[in-house]
C-alpha positions as CSV (number, residue, x, y, z in Angstrom):
1,X,-0.2,0.1,0.2
2,X,2.9,2.4,0.8
3,X,4.5,1.9,-2.6
4,X,1.0,2.7,-4.4
5,X,1.0,6.2,-2.5
6,X,4.6,6.5,-3.4
7,X,3.9,6.2,-6.9
8,X,0.8,8.4,-6.6
9,X,2.9,11.3,-5.0
10,X,5.4,10.9,-7.8
11,X,2.8,11.0,-10.5
12,X,1.2,14.4,-8.7
13,X,4.7,15.9,-8.7
14,X,5.1,15.2,-12.3
15,X,1.5,16.5,-13.0
16,X,2.6,19.8,-11.2
17,X,5.4,20.1,-13.4
18,X,3.5,19.6,-16.6
19,X,0.7,21.7,-15.4
20,X,3.4,24.6,-14.9
21,X,4.6,24.5,-18.5
22,X,1.3,24.6,-19.7
23,X,0.4,27.5,-17.7
24,X,3.4,29.3,-19.1
25,X,2.7,28.5,-22.7
26,X,-1.0,29.9,-22.0
27,X,0.4,33.0,-20.6
28,X,2.6,33.6,-23.6
29,X,-0.5,33.3,-25.8
30,X,-2.4,35.6,-23.7
31,X,0.5,38.0,-23.6
32,X,0.4,38.1,-27.5
33,X,-3.3,39.3,-27.4
34,X,-4.8,35.7,-28.0
35,X,-7.5,35.9,-25.5
36,X,-9.6,32.9,-26.8
37,X,-7.3,30.9,-24.4
38,X,-9.0,32.4,-21.5
39,X,-12.6,30.6,-22.1
40,X,-10.8,27.5,-23.5
41,X,-9.0,27.2,-20.2
42,X,-11.9,27.6,-17.9
43,X,-14.1,25.0,-20.1
44,X,-11.5,22.5,-20.0
45,X,-10.8,22.8,-16.5
46,X,-14.5,22.2,-15.8
47,X,-14.6,19.1,-18.3
48,X,-11.6,17.5,-16.5
49,X,-13.0,18.0,-13.2
50,X,-16.3,16.3,-14.2
51,X,-14.5,13.4,-15.8
52,X,-12.4,12.9,-12.9
53,X,-15.1,13.1,-10.5
54,X,-17.3,10.5,-12.7
55,X,-14.2,8.1,-12.9
56,X,-13.6,8.3,-9.1
57,X,-17.2,7.8,-8.5
58,X,-17.2,4.6,-10.7
59,X,-14.0,3.4,-9.4
60,X,-15.3,3.7,-5.8
61,X,-18.7,2.2,-6.6
62,X,-16.8,-0.9,-8.0
63,X,-14.9,-1.4,-4.6
64,X,-11.4,-0.1,-5.7
65,X,-8.7,0.9,-3.3
66,X,-8.1,4.6,-2.5
67,X,-4.9,4.6,-4.0
68,X,-6.4,3.1,-7.3
69,X,-9.1,5.5,-7.4
70,X,-6.7,8.6,-6.5
71,X,-4.2,7.5,-9.5
72,X,-7.0,7.4,-11.9
73,X,-8.0,11.0,-11.1
74,X,-4.4,11.8,-11.7
75,X,-4.3,10.0,-14.9
76,X,-7.6,12.1,-16.1
77,X,-5.8,15.3,-15.2
78,X,-2.4,14.3,-16.6
79,X,-3.9,13.2,-20.0
80,X,-5.7,16.6,-20.5
81,X,-2.5,18.5,-19.5
82,X,-0.5,16.6,-22.1
83,X,-3.2,17.5,-24.8
84,X,-3.1,20.8,-23.8
85,X,0.7,21.1,-24.0
86,X,0.8,19.3,-27.5
87,X,-1.8,21.7,-28.6
88,X,0.0,24.8,-27.3
89,X,3.2,23.7,-28.6
90,X,2.1,24.0,-32.2
């Protein structure tokens, strides 16, 4: 169980690093006058929150252990952050 939480902590740290990179790229876009990113950012956060919550609720209902549920939530967020990073790098 401890190993599961350590993997979770590492994944959370990586998510934090990736999210900082995306935030920096978004700020650079906004600084150039592209304000379309503002609305997109808010709507994407809401969608990711809903998806992660639904996934967590489903996993909990199926009886999964807490580390598995938490890791599933992080996977959802990391997937969204990576998609944003790819889009913003273009």
